[in-house]
CHARMM internal coordinates of N, CA and C (Angstrom, degrees):
IC EDIT
DIST 1 N 1 CA 1.4737
DIST 1 CA 1 C 1.5101
ANGL 1 N 1 CA 1 C 107.99
DIST 1 C 2 N 1.2898
ANGL 1 CA 1 C 2 N 116.12
DIHE 1 N 1 CA 1 C 2 N 130.98
DIST 2 N 2 CA 1.4694
ANGL 1 C 2 N 2 CA 121.87
DIHE 1 CA 1 C 2 N 2 CA 176.31
DIST 2 CA 2 C 1.5171
ANGL 2 N 2 CA 2 C 109.88
DIHE 1 C 2 N 2 CA 2 C -90.82
DIST 2 C 3 N 1.3212
ANGL 2 CA 2 C 3 N 114.58
DIHE 2 N 2 CA 2 C 3 N 146.51
DIST 3 N 3 CA 1.4751
ANGL 2 C 3 N 3 CA 118.50
DIHE 2 CA 2 C 3 N 3 CA 176.26
DIST 3 CA 3 C 1.5266
ANGL 3 N 3 CA 3 C 108.18
DIHE 2 C 3 N 3 CA 3 C -152.79
DIST 3 C 4 N 1.2834
ANGL 3 CA 3 C 4 N 115.50
DIHE 3 N 3 CA 3 C 4 N 161.88
DIST 4 N 4 CA 1.4601
ANGL 3 C 4 N 4 CA 121.61
DIHE 3 CA 3 C 4 N 4 CA 175.48
DIST 4 CA 4 C 1.5086
ANGL 4 N 4 CA 4 C 109.37
DIHE 3 C 4 N 4 CA 4 C -101.80
DIST 4 C 5 N 1.3149
ANGL 4 CA 4 C 5 N 116.18
DIHE 4 N 4 CA 4 C 5 N 142.90
DIST 5 N 5 CA 1.4505
ANGL 4 C 5 N 5 CA 121.63
DIHE 4 CA 4 C 5 N 5 CA 176.99
DIST 5 CA 5 C 1.5048
ANGL 5 N 5 CA 5 C 107.17
DIHE 4 C 5 N 5 CA 5 C -129.22
DIST 5 C 6 N 1.3414
ANGL 5 CA 5 C 6 N 115.34
DIHE 5 N 5 CA 5 C 6 N 120.37
DIST 6 N 6 CA 1.4537
ANGL 5 C 6 N 6 CA 119.34
DIHE 5 CA 5 C 6 N 6 CA -177.11
DIST 6 CA 6 C 1.5470
ANGL 6 N 6 CA 6 C 108.30
DIHE 5 C 6 N 6 CA 6 C -101.37
DIST 6 C 7 N 1.2916
ANGL 6 CA 6 C 7 N 115.48
DIHE 6 N 6 CA 6 C 7 N 114.10
DIST 7 N 7 CA 1.4506
ANGL 6 C 7 N 7 CA 121.89
DIHE 6 CA 6 C 7 N 7 CA 178.56
DIST 7 CA 7 C 1.5236
ANGL 7 N 7 CA 7 C 109.58
DIHE 6 C 7 N 7 CA 7 C -104.30
DIST 7 C 8 N 1.3324
ANGL 7 CA 7 C 8 N 115.85
DIHE 7 N 7 CA 7 C 8 N 154.57
DIST 8 N 8 CA 1.4654
ANGL 7 C 8 N 8 CA 118.41
DIHE 7 CA 7 C 8 N 8 CA 171.98
DIST 8 CA 8 C 1.5053
ANGL 8 N 8 CA 8 C 108.02
DIHE 7 C 8 N 8 CA 8 C -68.72
DIST 8 C 9 N 1.3210
ANGL 8 CA 8 C 9 N 115.65
DIHE 8 N 8 CA 8 C 9 N 160.18
DIST 9 N 9 CA 1.4842
ANGL 8 C 9 N 9 CA 119.52
DIHE 8 CA 8 C 9 N 9 CA -179.05
DIST 9 CA 9 C 1.5339
ANGL 9 N 9 CA 9 C 110.31
DIHE 8 C 9 N 9 CA 9 C -58.23
DIST 9 C 10 N 1.3106
ANGL 9 CA 9 C 10 N 117.59
DIHE 9 N 9 CA 9 C 10 N -42.28
DIST 10 N 10 CA 1.4702
ANGL 9 C 10 N 10 CA 120.11
DIHE 9 CA 9 C 10 N 10 CA -178.33
DIST 10 CA 10 C 1.5277
ANGL 10 N 10 CA 10 C 111.13
DIHE 9 C 10 N 10 CA 10 C -65.83
DIST 10 C 11 N 1.3283
ANGL 10 CA 10 C 11 N 118.08
DIHE 10 N 10 CA 10 C 11 N -35.51
DIST 11 N 11 CA 1.4671
ANGL 10 C 11 N 11 CA 121.36
DIHE 10 CA 10 C 11 N 11 CA 176.08
DIST 11 CA 11 C 1.5230
ANGL 11 N 11 CA 11 C 110.87
DIHE 10 C 11 N 11 CA 11 C -65.88
DIST 11 C 12 N 1.3045
ANGL 11 CA 11 C 12 N 116.36
DIHE 11 N 11 CA 11 C 12 N -42.12
DIST 12 N 12 CA 1.4622
ANGL 11 C 12 N 12 CA 121.00
DIHE 11 CA 11 C 12 N 12 CA -179.64
DIST 12 CA 12 C 1.4921
ANGL 12 N 12 CA 12 C 110.05
DIHE 11 C 12 N 12 CA 12 C -64.17
DIST 12 C 13 N 1.2966
ANGL 12 CA 12 C 13 N 118.91
DIHE 12 N 12 CA 12 C 13 N -44.27
DIST 13 N 13 CA 1.4582
ANGL 12 C 13 N 13 CA 122.48
DIHE 12 CA 12 C 13 N 13 CA -179.84
DIST 13 CA 13 C 1.5287
ANGL 13 N 13 CA 13 C 111.05
DIHE 12 C 13 N 13 CA 13 C -64.86
DIST 13 C 14 N 1.3400
ANGL 13 CA 13 C 14 N 116.65
DIHE 13 N 13 CA 13 C 14 N -43.55
DIST 14 N 14 CA 1.4711
ANGL 13 C 14 N 14 CA 119.72
DIHE 13 CA 13 C 14 N 14 CA 179.40
DIST 14 CA 14 C 1.5420
ANGL 14 N 14 CA 14 C 110.78
DIHE 13 C 14 N 14 CA 14 C -65.05
DIST 14 C 15 N 1.3243
ANGL 14 CA 14 C 15 N 116.59
DIHE 14 N 14 CA 14 C 15 N -40.35
DIST 15 N 15 CA 1.4499
ANGL 14 C 15 N 15 CA 121.31
DIHE 14 CA 14 C 15 N 15 CA -179.79
DIST 15 CA 15 C 1.5399
ANGL 15 N 15 CA 15 C 109.86
DIHE 14 C 15 N 15 CA 15 C -66.01
DIST 15 C 16 N 1.3274
ANGL 15 CA 15 C 16 N 115.64
DIHE 15 N 15 CA 15 C 16 N -40.98
DIST 16 N 16 CA 1.4748
ANGL 15 C 16 N 16 CA 119.97
DIHE 15 CA 15 C 16 N 16 CA 179.30
DIST 16 CA 16 C 1.5289
ANGL 16 N 16 CA 16 C 110.12
DIHE 15 C 16 N 16 CA 16 C -63.53
DIST 16 C 17 N 1.3510
ANGL 16 CA 16 C 17 N 116.90
DIHE 16 N 16 CA 16 C 17 N -43.87
DIST 17 N 17 CA 1.4752
ANGL 16 C 17 N 17 CA 119.47
DIHE 16 CA 16 C 17 N 17 CA 179.04
DIST 17 CA 17 C 1.5152
ANGL 17 N 17 CA 17 C 111.01
DIHE 16 C 17 N 17 CA 17 C -63.92
DIST 17 C 18 N 1.3130
ANGL 17 CA 17 C 18 N 118.21
DIHE 17 N 17 CA 17 C 18 N -42.09
DIST 18 N 18 CA 1.4419
ANGL 17 C 18 N 18 CA 121.71
DIHE 17 CA 17 C 18 N 18 CA 179.22
DIST 18 CA 18 C 1.5153
ANGL 18 N 18 CA 18 C 112.73
DIHE 17 C 18 N 18 CA 18 C -63.03
DIST 18 C 19 N 1.3072
ANGL 18 CA 18 C 19 N 115.03
DIHE 18 N 18 CA 18 C 19 N -42.80
DIST 19 N 19 CA 1.4784
ANGL 18 C 19 N 19 CA 120.68
DIHE 18 CA 18 C 19 N 19 CA 178.90
DIST 19 CA 19 C 1.5289
ANGL 19 N 19 CA 19 C 110.38
DIHE 18 C 19 N 19 CA 19 C -61.55
DIST 19 C 20 N 1.3232
ANGL 19 CA 19 C 20 N 115.64
DIHE 19 N 19 CA 19 C 20 N -41.37
DIST 20 N 20 CA 1.4707
ANGL 19 C 20 N 20 CA 119.52
DIHE 19 CA 19 C 20 N 20 CA 177.33
DIST 20 CA 20 C 1.5112
ANGL 20 N 20 CA 20 C 111.28
DIHE 19 C 20 N 20 CA 20 C -64.93
DIST 20 C 21 N 1.3423
ANGL 20 CA 20 C 21 N 117.30
DIHE 20 N 20 CA 20 C 21 N -42.42
DIST 21 N 21 CA 1.4526
ANGL 20 C 21 N 21 CA 121.69
DIHE 20 CA 20 C 21 N 21 CA 179.66
DIST 21 CA 21 C 1.4978
ANGL 21 N 21 CA 21 C 111.28
DIHE 20 C 21 N 21 CA 21 C -62.28
DIST 21 C 22 N 1.3257
ANGL 21 CA 21 C 22 N 117.28
DIHE 21 N 21 CA 21 C 22 N -39.15
DIST 22 N 22 CA 1.4669
ANGL 21 C 22 N 22 CA 121.74
DIHE 21 CA 21 C 22 N 22 CA -177.07
DIST 22 CA 22 C 1.4914
ANGL 22 N 22 CA 22 C 112.52
DIHE 21 C 22 N 22 CA 22 C -89.18
DIST 22 C 23 N 1.3146
ANGL 22 CA 22 C 23 N 118.39
DIHE 22 N 22 CA 22 C 23 N -5.36
DIST 23 N 23 CA 1.4624
ANGL 22 C 23 N 23 CA 121.01
DIHE 22 CA 22 C 23 N 23 CA 178.81
DIST 23 CA 23 C 1.5252
ANGL 23 N 23 CA 23 C 111.41
DIHE 22 C 23 N 23 CA 23 C 67.63
DIST 23 C 24 N 1.2963
ANGL 23 CA 23 C 24 N 116.32
DIHE 23 N 23 CA 23 C 24 N 36.18
DIST 24 N 24 CA 1.4620
ANGL 23 C 24 N 24 CA 121.23
DIHE 23 CA 23 C 24 N 24 CA 179.78
DIST 24 CA 24 C 1.5184
ANGL 24 N 24 CA 24 C 109.39
DIHE 23 C 24 N 24 CA 24 C -134.88
DIST 24 C 25 N 1.3013
ANGL 24 CA 24 C 25 N 116.32
DIHE 24 N 24 CA 24 C 25 N -177.04
DIST 25 N 25 CA 1.4589
ANGL 24 C 25 N 25 CA 119.94
DIHE 24 CA 24 C 25 N 25 CA -178.41
DIST 25 CA 25 C 1.5180
ANGL 25 N 25 CA 25 C 110.80
DIHE 24 C 25 N 25 CA 25 C -98.65
DIST 25 C 26 N 1.3378
ANGL 25 CA 25 C 26 N 116.26
DIHE 25 N 25 CA 25 C 26 N 156.84
DIST 26 N 26 CA 1.4606
ANGL 25 C 26 N 26 CA 120.61
DIHE 25 CA 25 C 26 N 26 CA 174.92
DIST 26 CA 26 C 1.5102
ANGL 26 N 26 CA 26 C 109.13
DIHE 25 C 26 N 26 CA 26 C -59.76
DIST 26 C 27 N 1.3150
ANGL 26 CA 26 C 27 N 116.75
DIHE 26 N 26 CA 26 C 27 N -38.58
DIST 27 N 27 CA 1.4822
ANGL 26 C 27 N 27 CA 122.24
DIHE 26 CA 26 C 27 N 27 CA 178.85
DIST 27 CA 27 C 1.5401
ANGL 27 N 27 CA 27 C 111.00
DIHE 26 C 27 N 27 CA 27 C -57.53
DIST 27 C 28 N 1.3332
ANGL 27 CA 27 C 28 N 116.01
DIHE 27 N 27 CA 27 C 28 N -46.23
DIST 28 N 28 CA 1.4679
ANGL 27 C 28 N 28 CA 119.43
DIHE 27 CA 27 C 28 N 28 CA -179.31
DIST 28 CA 28 C 1.5159
ANGL 28 N 28 CA 28 C 112.34
DIHE 27 C 28 N 28 CA 28 C -64.34
DIST 28 C 29 N 1.3156
ANGL 28 CA 28 C 29 N 116.36
DIHE 28 N 28 CA 28 C 29 N -37.53
DIST 29 N 29 CA 1.4550
ANGL 28 C 29 N 29 CA 119.81
DIHE 28 CA 28 C 29 N 29 CA 179.03
DIST 29 CA 29 C 1.5491
ANGL 29 N 29 CA 29 C 110.53
DIHE 28 C 29 N 29 CA 29 C -66.17
DIST 29 C 30 N 1.3364
ANGL 29 CA 29 C 30 N 115.61
DIHE 29 N 29 CA 29 C 30 N -42.74
DIST 30 N 30 CA 1.4465
ANGL 29 C 30 N 30 CA 118.81
DIHE 29 CA 29 C 30 N 30 CA 179.50
DIST 30 CA 30 C 1.5467
ANGL 30 N 30 CA 30 C 111.87
DIHE 29 C 30 N 30 CA 30 C -67.38
DIST 30 C 31 N 1.3035
ANGL 30 CA 30 C 31 N 118.42
DIHE 30 N 30 CA 30 C 31 N -37.21
DIST 31 N 31 CA 1.4544
ANGL 30 C 31 N 31 CA 120.83
DIHE 30 CA 30 C 31 N 31 CA 174.45
DIST 31 CA 31 C 1.5255
ANGL 31 N 31 CA 31 C 112.48
DIHE 30 C 31 N 31 CA 31 C -60.13
DIST 31 C 32 N 1.3178
ANGL 31 CA 31 C 32 N 115.73
DIHE 31 N 31 CA 31 C 32 N -42.41
DIST 32 N 32 CA 1.4540
ANGL 31 C 32 N 32 CA 121.81
DIHE 31 CA 31 C 32 N 32 CA 178.88
DIST 32 CA 32 C 1.5085
ANGL 32 N 32 CA 32 C 110.70
DIHE 31 C 32 N 32 CA 32 C -65.33
DIST 32 C 33 N 1.3182
ANGL 32 CA 32 C 33 N 116.59
DIHE 32 N 32 CA 32 C 33 N -40.79
DIST 33 N 33 CA 1.4627
ANGL 32 C 33 N 33 CA 121.80
DIHE 32 CA 32 C 33 N 33 CA 178.15
DIST 33 CA 33 C 1.5274
ANGL 33 N 33 CA 33 C 110.91
DIHE 32 C 33 N 33 CA 33 C -60.78
DIST 33 C 34 N 1.3291
ANGL 33 CA 33 C 34 N 115.66
DIHE 33 N 33 CA 33 C 34 N -44.57
DIST 34 N 34 CA 1.4762
ANGL 33 C 34 N 34 CA 119.03
DIHE 33 CA 33 C 34 N 34 CA 178.59
DIST 34 CA 34 C 1.5444
ANGL 34 N 34 CA 34 C 110.58
DIHE 33 C 34 N 34 CA 34 C -63.48
DIST 34 C 35 N 1.3359
ANGL 34 CA 34 C 35 N 116.55
DIHE 34 N 34 CA 34 C 35 N -45.70
DIST 35 N 35 CA 1.4734
ANGL 34 C 35 N 35 CA 120.80
DIHE 34 CA 34 C 35 N 35 CA 179.05
DIST 35 CA 35 C 1.5125
ANGL 35 N 35 CA 35 C 110.31
DIHE 34 C 35 N 35 CA 35 C -59.17
DIST 35 C 36 N 1.3385
ANGL 35 CA 35 C 36 N 117.77
DIHE 35 N 35 CA 35 C 36 N -44.65
DIST 36 N 36 CA 1.4803
ANGL 35 C 36 N 36 CA 120.72
DIHE 35 CA 35 C 36 N 36 CA 179.90
DIST 36 CA 36 C 1.5320
ANGL 36 N 36 CA 36 C 110.92
DIHE 35 C 36 N 36 CA 36 C -63.56
DIST 36 C 37 N 1.3154
ANGL 36 CA 36 C 37 N 117.53
DIHE 36 N 36 CA 36 C 37 N -41.81
DIST 37 N 37 CA 1.4465
ANGL 36 C 37 N 37 CA 121.04
DIHE 36 CA 36 C 37 N 37 CA 178.77
DIST 37 CA 37 C 1.5259
ANGL 37 N 37 CA 37 C 110.75
DIHE 36 C 37 N 37 CA 37 C -61.72
DIST 37 C 38 N 1.2931
ANGL 37 CA 37 C 38 N 116.74
DIHE 37 N 37 CA 37 C 38 N -48.11
DIST 38 N 38 CA 1.4711
ANGL 37 C 38 N 38 CA 121.17
DIHE 37 CA 37 C 38 N 38 CA -178.91
DIST 38 CA 38 C 1.5334
ANGL 38 N 38 CA 38 C 111.28
DIHE 37 C 38 N 38 CA 38 C -61.94
DIST 38 C 39 N 1.2837
ANGL 38 CA 38 C 39 N 117.97
DIHE 38 N 38 CA 38 C 39 N -41.63
DIST 39 N 39 CA 1.4703
ANGL 38 C 39 N 39 CA 121.75
DIHE 38 CA 38 C 39 N 39 CA 179.78
DIST 39 CA 39 C 1.5280
ANGL 39 N 39 CA 39 C 109.40
DIHE 38 C 39 N 39 CA 39 C -66.88
DIST 39 C 40 N 1.3320
ANGL 39 CA 39 C 40 N 117.05
DIHE 39 N 39 CA 39 C 40 N -44.22
DIST 40 N 40 CA 1.4645
ANGL 39 C 40 N 40 CA 120.19
DIHE 39 CA 39 C 40 N 40 CA -178.91
DIST 40 CA 40 C 1.5360
ANGL 40 N 40 CA 40 C 112.25
DIHE 39 C 40 N 40 CA 40 C -64.55
DIST 40 C 41 N 1.3213
ANGL 40 CA 40 C 41 N 116.73
DIHE 40 N 40 CA 40 C 41 N -45.12
DIST 41 N 41 CA 1.4624
ANGL 40 C 41 N 41 CA 119.21
DIHE 40 CA 40 C 41 N 41 CA -178.95
DIST 41 CA 41 C 1.4894
ANGL 41 N 41 CA 41 C 112.96
DIHE 40 C 41 N 41 CA 41 C -71.26
DIST 41 C 42 N 1.3508
ANGL 41 CA 41 C 42 N 117.76
DIHE 41 N 41 CA 41 C 42 N -29.59
DIST 42 N 42 CA 1.4549
ANGL 41 C 42 N 42 CA 121.07
DIHE 41 CA 41 C 42 N 42 CA 175.14
DIST 42 CA 42 C 1.5295
ANGL 42 N 42 CA 42 C 109.37
DIHE 41 C 42 N 42 CA 42 C -65.06
DIST 42 C 43 N 1.3142
ANGL 42 CA 42 C 43 N 117.81
DIHE 42 N 42 CA 42 C 43 N -43.37
DIST 43 N 43 CA 1.4736
ANGL 42 C 43 N 43 CA 122.11
DIHE 42 CA 42 C 43 N 43 CA 178.70
DIST 43 CA 43 C 1.5202
ANGL 43 N 43 CA 43 C 110.60
DIHE 42 C 43 N 43 CA 43 C -64.33
DIST 43 C 44 N 1.3253
ANGL 43 CA 43 C 44 N 117.06
DIHE 43 N 43 CA 43 C 44 N -41.34
DIST 44 N 44 CA 1.4633
ANGL 43 C 44 N 44 CA 120.80
DIHE 43 CA 43 C 44 N 44 CA 179.30
DIST 44 CA 44 C 1.5314
ANGL 44 N 44 CA 44 C 110.94
DIHE 43 C 44 N 44 CA 44 C -63.33
DIST 44 C 45 N 1.3239
ANGL 44 CA 44 C 45 N 116.66
DIHE 44 N 44 CA 44 C 45 N -38.74
DIST 45 N 45 CA 1.4692
ANGL 44 C 45 N 45 CA 120.98
DIHE 44 CA 44 C 45 N 45 CA 176.93
DIST 45 CA 45 C 1.5388
ANGL 45 N 45 CA 45 C 111.73
DIHE 44 C 45 N 45 CA 45 C -63.98
DIST 45 C 46 N 1.2998
ANGL 45 CA 45 C 46 N 116.07
DIHE 45 N 45 CA 45 C 46 N -40.44
DIST 46 N 46 CA 1.4803
ANGL 45 C 46 N 46 CA 121.22
DIHE 45 CA 45 C 46 N 46 CA 175.70
DIST 46 CA 46 C 1.5206
ANGL 46 N 46 CA 46 C 110.51
DIHE 45 C 46 N 46 CA 46 C -61.43
DIST 46 C 47 N 1.2968
ANGL 46 CA 46 C 47 N 116.67
DIHE 46 N 46 CA 46 C 47 N -45.10
DIST 47 N 47 CA 1.4852
ANGL 46 C 47 N 47 CA 120.59
DIHE 46 CA 46 C 47 N 47 CA -179.35
DIST 47 CA 47 C 1.5477
ANGL 47 N 47 CA 47 C 109.57
DIHE 46 C 47 N 47 CA 47 C -64.06
DIST 47 C 48 N 1.3130
ANGL 47 CA 47 C 48 N 117.03
DIHE 47 N 47 CA 47 C 48 N -44.51
DIST 48 N 48 CA 1.4709
ANGL 47 C 48 N 48 CA 120.12
DIHE 47 CA 47 C 48 N 48 CA -179.36
DIST 48 CA 48 C 1.5403
ANGL 48 N 48 CA 48 C 109.77
DIHE 47 C 48 N 48 CA 48 C -62.29
DIST 48 C 49 N 1.3353
ANGL 48 CA 48 C 49 N 117.60
DIHE 48 N 48 CA 48 C 49 N -44.34
DIST 49 N 49 CA 1.4569
ANGL 48 C 49 N 49 CA 120.66
DIHE 48 CA 48 C 49 N 49 CA -179.84
DIST 49 CA 49 C 1.5134
ANGL 49 N 49 CA 49 C 111.37
DIHE 48 C 49 N 49 CA 49 C -64.55
DIST 49 C 50 N 1.3110
ANGL 49 CA 49 C 50 N 117.63
DIHE 49 N 49 CA 49 C 50 N -41.50
DIST 50 N 50 CA 1.4610
ANGL 49 C 50 N 50 CA 121.46
DIHE 49 CA 49 C 50 N 50 CA 178.24
DIST 50 CA 50 C 1.5385
ANGL 50 N 50 CA 50 C 110.61
DIHE 49 C 50 N 50 CA 50 C -64.16
DIST 50 C 51 N 1.3074
ANGL 50 CA 50 C 51 N 116.61
DIHE 50 N 50 CA 50 C 51 N -41.03
DIST 51 N 51 CA 1.4728
ANGL 50 C 51 N 51 CA 119.53
DIHE 50 CA 50 C 51 N 51 CA 179.16
DIST 51 CA 51 C 1.5264
ANGL 51 N 51 CA 51 C 110.42
DIHE 50 C 51 N 51 CA 51 C -63.90
DIST 51 C 52 N 1.3173
ANGL 51 CA 51 C 52 N 118.17
DIHE 51 N 51 CA 51 C 52 N -40.68
DIST 52 N 52 CA 1.4619
ANGL 51 C 52 N 52 CA 121.52
DIHE 51 CA 51 C 52 N 52 CA 176.88
DIST 52 CA 52 C 1.5480
ANGL 52 N 52 CA 52 C 111.57
DIHE 51 C 52 N 52 CA 52 C -60.61
DIST 52 C 53 N 1.3379
ANGL 52 CA 52 C 53 N 114.46
DIHE 52 N 52 CA 52 C 53 N -45.66
DIST 53 N 53 CA 1.4393
ANGL 52 C 53 N 53 CA 119.54
DIHE 52 CA 52 C 53 N 53 CA -178.75
DIST 53 CA 53 C 1.5273
ANGL 53 N 53 CA 53 C 111.70
DIHE 52 C 53 N 53 CA 53 C -64.82
DIST 53 C 54 N 1.3362
ANGL 53 CA 53 C 54 N 117.32
DIHE 53 N 53 CA 53 C 54 N -41.54
DIST 54 N 54 CA 1.4539
ANGL 53 C 54 N 54 CA 120.66
DIHE 53 CA 53 C 54 N 54 CA -179.39
DIST 54 CA 54 C 1.5342
ANGL 54 N 54 CA 54 C 110.04
DIHE 53 C 54 N 54 CA 54 C -70.76
DIST 54 C 55 N 1.3273
ANGL 54 CA 54 C 55 N 117.49
DIHE 54 N 54 CA 54 C 55 N -36.81
DIST 55 N 55 CA 1.4728
ANGL 54 C 55 N 55 CA 119.86
DIHE 54 CA 54 C 55 N 55 CA 177.47
DIST 55 CA 55 C 1.5351
ANGL 55 N 55 CA 55 C 109.96
DIHE 54 C 55 N 55 CA 55 C -62.85
DIST 55 C 56 N 1.3277
ANGL 55 CA 55 C 56 N 117.42
DIHE 55 N 55 CA 55 C 56 N -41.10
DIST 56 N 56 CA 1.4527
ANGL 55 C 56 N 56 CA 119.85
DIHE 55 CA 55 C 56 N 56 CA 178.27
DIST 56 CA 56 C 1.5404
ANGL 56 N 56 CA 56 C 111.31
DIHE 55 C 56 N 56 CA 56 C -66.92
DIST 56 C 57 N 1.3201
ANGL 56 CA 56 C 57 N 114.95
DIHE 56 N 56 CA 56 C 57 N -39.89
DIST 57 N 57 CA 1.4661
ANGL 56 C 57 N 57 CA 119.27
DIHE 56 CA 56 C 57 N 57 CA -178.31
DIST 57 CA 57 C 1.5245
ANGL 57 N 57 CA 57 C 111.72
DIHE 56 C 57 N 57 CA 57 C -68.07
DIST 57 C 58 N 1.3365
ANGL 57 CA 57 C 58 N 117.03
DIHE 57 N 57 CA 57 C 58 N -42.63
DIST 58 N 58 CA 1.4608
ANGL 57 C 58 N 58 CA 121.16
DIHE 57 CA 57 C 58 N 58 CA -173.79
DIST 58 CA 58 C 1.5027
ANGL 58 N 58 CA 58 C 115.09
DIHE 57 C 58 N 58 CA 58 C -107.41
DIST 58 C 59 N 1.3396
ANGL 58 CA 58 C 59 N 117.45
DIHE 58 N 58 CA 58 C 59 N 7.09
DIST 59 N 59 CA 1.4590
ANGL 58 C 59 N 59 CA 121.99
DIHE 58 CA 58 C 59 N 59 CA -175.96
DIST 59 CA 59 C 1.5274
ANGL 59 N 59 CA 59 C 113.82
DIHE 58 C 59 N 59 CA 59 C -57.03
DIST 59 C 60 N 1.3034
ANGL 59 CA 59 C 60 N 116.22
DIHE 59 N 59 CA 59 C 60 N -44.84
DIST 60 N 60 CA 1.4740
ANGL 59 C 60 N 60 CA 119.29
DIHE 59 CA 59 C 60 N 60 CA -177.66
DIST 60 CA 60 C 1.5333
ANGL 60 N 60 CA 60 C 110.02
DIHE 59 C 60 N 60 CA 60 C -63.62
DIST 60 C 61 N 1.3000
ANGL 60 CA 60 C 61 N 116.78
DIHE 60 N 60 CA 60 C 61 N -44.24
DIST 61 N 61 CA 1.4862
ANGL 60 C 61 N 61 CA 120.54
DIHE 60 CA 60 C 61 N 61 CA 179.23
DIST 61 CA 61 C 1.5308
ANGL 61 N 61 CA 61 C 109.88
DIHE 60 C 61 N 61 CA 61 C -63.09
DIST 61 C 62 N 1.3131
ANGL 61 CA 61 C 62 N 117.09
DIHE 61 N 61 CA 61 C 62 N -42.99
DIST 62 N 62 CA 1.4788
ANGL 61 C 62 N 62 CA 119.56
DIHE 61 CA 61 C 62 N 62 CA -179.20
DIST 62 CA 62 C 1.5438
ANGL 62 N 62 CA 62 C 109.47
DIHE 61 C 62 N 62 CA 62 C -63.38
DIST 62 C 63 N 1.3116
ANGL 62 CA 62 C 63 N 117.20
DIHE 62 N 62 CA 62 C 63 N -38.30
DIST 63 N 63 CA 1.4667
ANGL 62 C 63 N 63 CA 119.86
DIHE 62 CA 62 C 63 N 63 CA 178.91
DIST 63 CA 63 C 1.5200
ANGL 63 N 63 CA 63 C 110.35
DIHE 62 C 63 N 63 CA 63 C -63.94
DIST 63 C 64 N 1.3329
ANGL 63 CA 63 C 64 N 117.75
DIHE 63 N 63 CA 63 C 64 N -40.44
DIST 64 N 64 CA 1.4781
ANGL 63 C 64 N 64 CA 120.76
DIHE 63 CA 63 C 64 N 64 CA 178.91
DIST 64 CA 64 C 1.5130
ANGL 64 N 64 CA 64 C 112.61
DIHE 63 C 64 N 64 CA 64 C -68.17
DIST 64 C 65 N 1.3356
ANGL 64 CA 64 C 65 N 117.56
DIHE 64 N 64 CA 64 C 65 N -26.85
DIST 65 N 65 CA 1.4517
ANGL 64 C 65 N 65 CA 121.18
DIHE 64 CA 64 C 65 N 65 CA -179.36
DIST 65 CA 65 C 1.5069
ANGL 65 N 65 CA 65 C 113.20
DIHE 64 C 65 N 65 CA 65 C -82.47
DIST 65 C 66 N 1.2994
ANGL 65 CA 65 C 66 N 117.99
DIHE 65 N 65 CA 65 C 66 N -8.25
DIST 66 N 66 CA 1.4571
ANGL 65 C 66 N 66 CA 121.08
DIHE 65 CA 65 C 66 N 66 CA -178.87
DIST 66 CA 66 C 1.5086
ANGL 66 N 66 CA 66 C 112.33
DIHE 65 C 66 N 66 CA 66 C -68.29
END
COOR INIT
IC SEED 1 N 1 CA 1 C
IC BUILD
């Protein structure tokens, strides 16, 4: 799927410099950034869901231990 991404001028320049430093393309850096974001937020969602489940499972015991 093609899409347009509008960056500020300073972001474009910083991205261009980084791509040159790393010997890669701006496109490759942006793809990696998206992949990293998706992986990180997926893990955070799993942790939140697990915390909810454990709080429900052990909530009564935790209340008694207060």
